C-alpha positions in Angstrom: -56.7 -1.0 0.0 -57.7 -2.7 3.6 -56.8 -6.2 1.8 -53.5 -5.0 0.1 -52.6 -3.6 3.9 -53.3 -7.0 5.4 -51.3 -8.9 2.7 -48.4 -6.6 2.9 -48.4 -7.5 6.7 -48.6 -10.8 6.3 -45.5 -10.7 4.0 -43.4 -8.8 6.2 -44.3 -11.4 9.1 -43.1 -14.1 6.8 -40.1 -12.6 6.1 -39.4 -11.9 9.7 -40.2 -15.5 10.9 -37.4 -16.5 8.0 -35.1 -14.5 9.3 -34.9 -16.1 13.0 -35.6 -19.7 11.9 -33.6 -20.1 8.8 -29.6 -20.5 8.7 -29.5 -19.5 5.3 -28.8 -23.1 3.9 -32.1 -24.1 3.4 -32.3 -25.8 7.1 -34.8 -24.6 9.9 -32.4 -25.9 12.2 -30.2 -22.6 13.4 -27.4 -25.5 14.6 -27.1 -26.5 11.0 -28.0 -29.9 11.4 -29.3 -31.1 8.1 -30.5 -35.1 9.0 -31.5 -36.9 11.8 -29.4 -37.2 14.9 -28.1 -40.7 14.5 -27.6 -42.8 11.1 -27.5 -46.0 13.0 -27.9 -47.8 16.1 -26.6 -51.0 17.5 -30.0 -52.4 16.6 -29.9 -51.2 13.3 -27.1 -50.5 10.9 -28.9 -50.3 8.0 -28.5 -46.5 7.4 -24.8 -46.3 8.3 -22.4 -45.2 5.6 -18.3 -44.5 5.3 -17.6 -41.6 6.8 -19.9 -41.6 9.7 -18.6 -41.3 13.1 -19.1 -43.6 15.5 -19.7 -43.0 19.4 -18.8 -44.3 22.7 -22.5 -45.8 22.9 -21.8 -47.4 19.6 -24.5 -44.9 17.7 -23.4 -43.5 14.5 -23.7 -40.3 13.2 -22.6 -37.9 10.1 -19.3 -35.8 10.8 -21.3 -32.8 9.6 -24.2 -33.0 12.2 -21.4 -33.7 14.8 -19.1 -30.6 13.6 -22.3 -28.8 13.8 -23.6 -29.4 17.3 -21.1 -31.4 19.0 -22.7 -30.4 22.6 -26.0 -32.7 21.3 -23.8 -36.0 21.1 -22.2 -35.1 24.8 -24.7 -38.3 26.3 -23.5 -40.9 23.8 -19.6 -40.6 24.7 -16.6 -39.9 22.9 -16.1 -40.5 19.4 -14.0 -43.7 19.0 -13.8 -44.6 15.5 -14.9 -43.7 11.7 -16.6 -46.0 9.4 -14.2 -46.9 6.6 -16.2 -49.8 4.8 -18.8 -52.3 4.9 -17.5 -56.2 4.3 -18.8 -57.5 0.9 -17.9 -61.0 -0.8 -14.6 -60.7 -2.8 -13.7 -57.4 -1.7 -13.0 -56.6 2.0 -13.5 -57.8 5.1 -16.2 -60.4 6.5 -19.3 -60.3 4.9 -22.4 -58.3 6.2 -20.3 -56.7 8.8 -19.4 -52.8 9.2 -16.0 -51.6 10.3 -14.4 -48.2 11.8 -11.1 -47.2 11.6 -9.4 -46.1 15.1 -8.7 -42.3 15.4 -4.8 -42.5 16.6 -2.1 -44.5 14.7 0.8 -45.9 15.5 4.2 -44.7 14.1 7.7 -46.1 13.3 6.7 -49.8 14.1 8.1 -53.0 13.1 6.2 -56.2 11.9 8.7 -58.2 13.2 12.4 -57.6 14.2 15.0 -59.0 12.2 16.6 -62.6 14.1 13.1 -63.3 15.7 10.9 -66.5 14.4 8.7 -64.3 13.0 10.7 -62.4 10.6 11.9 -65.9 8.9 8.5 -67.5 9.5 5.7 -67.7 6.5 2.2 -67.2 7.8 -1.0 -68.0 6.0 -2.5 -64.4 6.3 -5.2 -63.5 4.5 -4.9 -60.5 1.9 -8.5 -59.8 2.2 -9.4 -59.9 5.9 -7.5 -59.0 8.5 -9.5 -60.1 11.7 -8.3 -63.4 11.9 -4.4 -63.2 11.0 -3.1 -62.3 14.4 -4.8 -65.8 15.5 -2.6 -67.4 12.6 0.7 -65.7 14.0 -0.4 -67.1 17.3 -0.9 -70.4 16.1 2.2 -70.5 14.2 4.5 -68.9 16.9 3.2 -69.0 20.2 6.2 -68.1 22.1 6.7 -65.1 19.9 3.2 -64.1 20.1 3.4 -64.2 23.9 5.7 -61.2 23.7 4.0 -59.3 21.2 5.6 -56.1 22.4 8.9 -57.3 21.6 8.3 -59.6 18.8 5.3 -58.2 16.8 5.2 -54.5 17.9 2.8 -53.4 14.7 0.2 -56.2 16.2 1.0 -55.5 19.9 -0.5 -51.6 19.1 -3.7 -53.2 17.7 -4.2 -55.7 20.4 -3.7 -53.2 23.1 -5.6 -50.3 21.7 -8.3 -49.4 23.7 -11.3 -46.8 23.9 -15.0 -46.4 25.5 -16.7 -48.9 24.4 -14.3 -50.9 22.4 -11.7 -51.9 25.0 -10.9 -55.0 23.1 -11.0 -56.7 19.5 -9.2 -54.0 17.7 -6.9 -55.8 14.7 -4.4 -54.5 12.0 -6.3 -54.6 8.9 -5.0 -56.8 5.9 -3.5 -55.4 2.7 -7.2 -55.0 0.6 -8.3 -53.4 3.9 -6.0 -50.8 4.1 -6.2 -50.1 0.6 -9.5 -49.3 1.4 -8.5 -47.1 4.1 -6.4 -45.1 2.0 -8.8 -44.9 -0.5 -11.1 -43.2 1.4 -8.8 -41.3 3.4 -10.8 -38.1 2.6 -13.3 -39.3 4.9 -11.3 -40.1 7.7 -9.4 -36.6 7.7 -12.6 -34.7 7.5 -13.9 -36.7 10.4 -10.9 -36.0 12.6 -11.6 -32.5 11.7 -15.0 -32.3 13.0 -13.8 -34.1 16.4 -11.1 -32.0 16.7 -8.9 -34.8 18.1 -7.2 -38.0 16.4 -4.6 -38.6 13.6 -5.2 -37.5 10.2 -3.5 -40.0 7.5 -0.3 -38.7 6.8 0.9 -37.8 3.0 4.2 -39.6 3.4 5.6 -43.1 4.6 4.3 -46.5 4.6 1.2 -47.9 6.0 2.0 -52.0 6.8 -1.1 -54.7 6.6 -1.3 -57.9 8.8 -0.8 -59.7 5.2 2.7 -61.4 4.6 3.9 -61.2 1.0 3.1 -63.9 -1.2 6.3 -64.6 -2.5 8.8 -63.4 0.2 8.8 -64.8 3.5 10.8 -61.6 5.3 8.2 -59.2 3.6 4.7 -58.1 4.1 1.8 -56.1 2.2 1.8 -52.3 2.6 0.6 -49.1 1.0 2.6 -46.0 0.3 0.5 -43.2 1.4 1.9 -40.5 -0.9 -0.1 -42.2 -3.9 -1.9 -45.2 -2.2 0.3 -47.6 -4.3 1.3 -51.1 -3.3 4.7 -50.1 -3.7 5.9 -53.9 -3.7 6.6 -55.4 -0.4 8.1 -53.9 2.5 10.6 -55.7 4.9 9.2 -57.2 7.9 11.6 -54.8 10.1 10.9 -52.1 8.5 9.3 -49.2 10.0 5.6 -48.4 9.4 2.4 -46.4 10.3 -0.2 -48.4 11.8 -4.0 -48.1 11.9 -6.3 -50.2 13.8 -9.8 -51.6 12.6 -12.7 -52.6 14.7 -16.4 -54.4 13.5 -19.6 -52.3 14.6 -21.1 -54.6 17.1 
């Protein structure tokens, strides 16, 4: 009988400890964090995944971990972007690089206004990697590029995008890169929700790329935000939504 009494006491103590230490999800951490604080650091990007948040000090974490306990990341600075893809040969971006999309977006921006040199010039821009497409335009139309706010508003938005830790180096993504951004839009929108600031990808309109049309000098490659389709080519003087991209460095 004494043994049974001790057994019942032990079981009751276990239930009390479980009540105070568990959150009901199988985690012993009441904050809800279910993994390590960081998924990657600037020194080691091997653990980074699409949808991870990028912090001002260039560490990354999952959106869930940040949402569950944002205060624990205060020392890391503000969230500055969301990981959208890793570069792979033949797909998107530059091989072996990791890319994030900025939290904010430009709206009603023109690739090149009518009657400008950029509107009627054929640029040898890449359909796969947008990182160097602005340099192609600068080399071809140096005078126009010098006044990008007037002659290349969409590119100007990218060139002047500035957040903590990443004050330069943002670029207008290529056609394949914006297709990839659309394909993982749920990660972007979930990340924006976790942060509580930024702009979700809308469900209508067109997102423009830095890639010129391969068949029409006055058109660019774009993506329809209602279904992700290419929707043909868009006029350079049309109004577009712009998202910017940066490498994790």
